[in-house]
N, C-alpha and C positions, 0 to 999 in steps of 0.2 A: 598764209596764216589767218588773214581776216576773213576768208571765206568759212574756215573752220569755226571762228568765234560767231560768225552770224548764223551758221548752221546750228551750233549749239544753242544760241539764245532763242532761235525759232523753235527749236524742239522744247527748252524750258518754257517759253511762254505758251506753247500749245497744250500744256498740263493745267492751265489754270482758266478759270471762267470768271467774268466780271459780275458784279452785283446786279447791274441794270439789266443784263441778259437774263439772269436767273429771275428777277422781279417780273419782268415782261412774260416769261413763260409761265410763271404763277397765276397770271391773270387769264390764261388760256382755259378752255373748257376741259382739255384733256392734257396736262401739263406733261411735257417730256421730261423734266427734271425732278429728281427726287433728292431732297437735301438730307445729308446724314451728318449728325452731330457726333464725331468720333473721339472727343474728349474721354479720358479713362477715369473722370471724377464722378462720384455720386451726385445726385440731384441737389442735395444740400450744400454742396461746395460750388455746384455749376450756377445755381440760382435762377437762371434764364438760359433760353436757347432763341435761335431763329424760328420763327413763327412757322408752324407746320413740319419742323424738321423732326426725322426719327432718330432716336439716341441708340447709337450701335457703337460702342467704344471699339477703338482700334485693336485693343487686346483680344476682343471676341470676334471680330469681323471675319476672320477666315472660317470660324466654326458656324458663322451664321449666313454664309452665302446662300444657301437654299432658301432662305426667306426673302430673297430679292428677286426681282422681275427682270429676266435677262434683255427684255425689250425696252427698259428705261434707261435713263442716263443718270448717274449718280454724281451728285456735288457733295464733296465732303469738306469738313471744315473743323478746325482745331481753334485753341485760344487765340493765338496770334500767328502771323505770316511766317515768323522766325522759328516757331516749333516745328518737330518732326512728325507729329500724329498724323495729320493730314496727308503728308508724303508716304507713310507707312500704309496708311489705308487705301491710298491712290495706287499704290504699287500692288497691294493684295488684290483690289479690284480689277485692275488692268491685266494682271497676271492670270486671273481667273476668267478672261475673256469679257469682262463687263466694259461698257462705255462709262468713262468716269473722267471728272476733272476736280481739281481742288479749288475751292473758293478764293478767288484773289483777296488778299488782306485779311482773309479768316473772319472770325467772329469780331474781333476788334475793329476791322474796318466796317463791318456790317453796322454794327452799333455806333461808330463814329458818323456815319451817313444817316443815322436815325431811321433805320429801315425796322420793319416790324419784328419784335421779339415776344416771347411769352414768358411768363414766369413758370417756374417748376415747383 
């Protein structure tokens, strides 16, 4: 039974990427990661986003896959780690054969670490 739990946790954790990895990649000349803000709210409600993120609401993602580069790796985020939009977006991307992760701790964690954001 413990092996089953361990395997499940390994799989679960493999779906996430940490802030430091994303930040380090952003400093590269040709970043591997593209950050997608998948929150389904208008800009006036969002007010800010991770610096350089592309707004692509989870509800629209399946219809906008043709806009994405199959050679990049996508990092999706939602408001908080406890919400499901990031997971829905991740499922959409992975099901369409994109490389993708969900940002660990979502926007809330990013802001809590005082990492770069931009006003909308």
